[in-house]
MDTraj code that builds the backbone (N, CA, C; nanometers):
import mdtraj as md
import numpy as np

residues = "UNK UNK UNK UNK UNK UNK UNK UNK UNK UNK UNK UNK UNK UNK UNK UNK UNK UNK UNK UNK UNK UNK UNK UNK UNK UNK UNK UNK UNK UNK UNK UNK UNK UNK UNK UNK UNK UNK UNK UNK UNK UNK UNK UNK UNK UNK UNK UNK UNK UNK UNK UNK UNK UNK".split()
xyz = np.array([
    [0.0823, -0.1186, 0.0000],
    [0.0000, 0.0000, 0.0000],
    [0.0872, 0.1258, 0.0000],
    [0.1979, 0.1234, 0.0722],
    [0.2854, 0.2412, 0.0778],
    [0.3313, 0.2814, -0.0625],
    [0.3672, 0.1846, -0.1415],
    [0.4134, 0.2139, -0.2775],
    [0.3011, 0.2784, -0.3594],
    [0.1802, 0.2270, -0.3466],
    [0.0661, 0.2821, -0.4197],
    [0.0348, 0.4246, -0.3747],
    [0.0633, 0.4546, -0.2477],
    [0.0390, 0.5885, -0.1952],
    [0.1565, 0.6818, -0.2215],
    [0.2641, 0.6266, -0.2732],
    [0.3858, 0.7021, -0.3015],
    [0.4460, 0.7616, -0.1742],
    [0.4484, 0.6775, -0.0697],
    [0.5104, 0.7143, 0.0575],
    [0.6015, 0.6003, 0.1003],
    [0.6868, 0.6283, 0.1968],
    [0.7783, 0.5246, 0.2438],
    [0.7027, 0.4220, 0.3279],
    [0.7605, 0.3040, 0.3369],
    [0.7028, 0.1989, 0.4198],
    [0.6991, 0.2431, 0.5656],
    [0.8041, 0.3124, 0.6094],
    [0.8082, 0.3612, 0.7473],
    [0.6949, 0.4596, 0.7756],
    [0.6673, 0.5475, 0.6811],
    [0.5581, 0.6427, 0.6983],
    [0.4255, 0.5691, 0.7117],
    [0.4053, 0.4694, 0.6259],
    [0.2808, 0.3925, 0.6319],
    [0.2690, 0.3188, 0.7650],
    [0.3784, 0.2613, 0.8115],
    [0.3778, 0.1917, 0.9412],
    [0.3441, 0.2886, 1.0540],
    [0.3935, 0.4127, 1.0436],
    [0.3604, 0.5124, 1.1454],
    [0.2116, 0.5434, 1.1467],
    [0.1486, 0.5452, 1.0299],
    [0.0035, 0.5630, 1.0244],
    [-0.0660, 0.4469, 1.0943],
    [-0.0218, 0.3263, 1.0630],
    [-0.0843, 0.2074, 1.1213],
    [-0.0677, 0.2011, 1.2728],
    [0.0442, 0.2541, 1.3210],
    [0.0737, 0.2497, 1.4648],
    [0.0354, 0.3789, 1.5370],
    [-0.0370, 0.4665, 1.4677],
    [-0.0872, 0.5914, 1.5252],
    [0.0228, 0.6844, 1.5754],
    [0.1416, 0.6735, 1.5168],
    [0.2512, 0.7640, 1.5529],
    [0.2387, 0.8956, 1.4769],
    [0.1928, 0.8881, 1.3526],
    [0.1655, 1.0056, 1.2709],
    [0.0354, 0.9804, 1.1959],
    [-0.0163, 1.0851, 1.1349],
    [-0.1430, 1.0737, 1.0636],
    [-0.1275, 1.1306, 0.9234],
    [-0.1954, 1.0716, 0.8269],
    [-0.1817, 1.1179, 0.6880],
    [-0.2447, 1.2548, 0.6667],
    [-0.1897, 1.3275, 0.5697],
    [-0.2509, 1.4552, 0.5339],
    [-0.3696, 1.4292, 0.4410],
    [-0.4380, 1.5336, 0.4049],
    [-0.5608, 1.5208, 0.3255],
    [-0.5353, 1.4525, 0.1918],
    [-0.4267, 1.4837, 0.1279],
    [-0.3957, 1.4236, -0.0026],
    [-0.3802, 1.2723, 0.0104],
    [-0.3110, 1.2282, 0.1139],
    [-0.2927, 1.0839, 0.1348],
    [-0.4260, 1.0191, 0.1726],
    [-0.5042, 1.0850, 0.2535],
    [-0.6359, 1.0304, 0.2896],
    [-0.7204, 1.0097, 0.1646],
    [-0.7189, 1.1055, 0.0747],
    [-0.7942, 1.0914, -0.0505],
    [-0.7445, 0.9725, -0.1316],
    [-0.6131, 0.9509, -0.1337],
    [-0.5577, 0.8353, -0.2045],
    [-0.6002, 0.7054, -0.1381],
    [-0.5997, 0.7030, -0.0053],
    [-0.6420, 0.5824, 0.0679],
    [-0.7873, 0.5503, 0.0354],
    [-0.8716, 0.6529, 0.0352],
    [-1.0137, 0.6338, 0.0031],
    [-1.0295, 0.5741, -0.1363],
    [-0.9577, 0.6311, -0.2310],
    [-0.9685, 0.5831, -0.3699],
    [-0.9165, 0.4397, -0.3835],
    [-0.8018, 0.4114, -0.3248],
    [-0.7423, 0.2779, -0.3371],
    [-0.8192, 0.1721, -0.2595],
    [-0.8773, 0.2112, -0.1483],
    [-0.9464, 0.1150, -0.0622],
    [-1.0938, 0.1008, -0.0954],
    [-1.1425, 0.1922, -0.1796],
    [-1.2839, 0.1900, -0.2167],
    [-1.3750, 0.1966, -0.0939],
    [-1.3438, 0.2932, -0.0054],
    [-1.4257, 0.3155, 0.1134],
    [-1.4691, 0.4610, 0.1163],
    [-1.5711, 0.4900, 0.1939],
    [-1.6172, 0.6273, 0.2117],
    [-1.5310, 0.6973, 0.3162],
    [-1.5230, 0.8279, 0.3056],
    [-1.4474, 0.9070, 0.4027],
    [-1.4961, 0.8801, 0.5445],
    [-1.6261, 0.8685, 0.5619],
    [-1.6840, 0.8460, 0.6945],
    [-1.6417, 0.7132, 0.7564],
    [-1.5935, 0.6213, 0.6752],
    [-1.5516, 0.4909, 0.7252],
    [-1.4051, 0.4877, 0.7672],
    [-1.3343, 0.5963, 0.7419],
    [-1.1927, 0.6011, 0.7784],
    [-1.1793, 0.6770, 0.9092],
    [-1.1280, 0.6097, 1.0089],
    [-1.1067, 0.6710, 1.1394],
    [-0.9609, 0.6520, 1.1768],
    [-0.8943, 0.7607, 1.2092],
    [-0.7527, 0.7544, 1.2424],
    [-0.7289, 0.7754, 1.3914],
    [-0.8120, 0.7126, 1.4734],
    [-0.7943, 0.7200, 1.6169],
    [-0.7425, 0.5866, 1.6684],
    [-0.6556, 0.5899, 1.7678],
    [-0.6076, 0.4642, 1.8254],
    [-0.7243, 0.3829, 1.8813],
    [-0.7131, 0.2523, 1.8735],
    [-0.8204, 0.1651, 1.9214],
    [-0.8453, 0.1861, 2.0705],
    [-0.7419, 0.2229, 2.1469],
    [-0.7591, 0.2469, 2.2897],
    [-0.8544, 0.3645, 2.3122],
    [-0.8520, 0.4626, 2.2229],
    [-0.9404, 0.5778, 2.2343],
    [-1.0860, 0.5336, 2.2224],
    [-1.1131, 0.4527, 2.1245],
    [-1.2502, 0.4033, 2.1047],
    [-1.2945, 0.3209, 2.2245],
    [-1.2040, 0.2399, 2.2767],
    [-1.2383, 0.1587, 2.3932],
    [-1.2655, 0.2451, 2.5155],
    [-1.1874, 0.3514, 2.5344],
    [-1.2054, 0.4379, 2.6506],
    [-1.3364, 0.5169, 2.6399],
    [-1.3793, 0.5474, 2.5177],
    [-1.5049, 0.6192, 2.4983],
    [-1.6251, 0.5318, 2.5325],
    [-1.6090, 0.4008, 2.5215],
    [-1.7189, 0.3089, 2.5503],
    [-1.7324, 0.2771, 2.6983],
    [-1.6338, 0.3134, 2.7763],
    [-1.6358, 0.2820, 2.9202],
    [-1.6830, 0.3989, 3.0019],
])
top = md.Topology()
chain = top.add_chain()
for i, resn in enumerate(residues, 1):
    res = top.add_residue(resn, chain, resSeq=i)
    for name in ("N", "CA", "C"):
        top.add_atom(name, md.element.get_by_symbol(name[0]), res)
traj = md.Trajectory(xyz[None], top)
């Protein structure tokens, strides 16, 4: 996926590990490549979602 987004593998891993977050241009590419709606993309750590439910 990193290659398709034209970013480094390390950058993509940082997105996955919530260390950094993609800018709008990358988000648009992710939406197009993943065939998902913007509303379905959430860049919050899973712990955040869990803490909101408690």
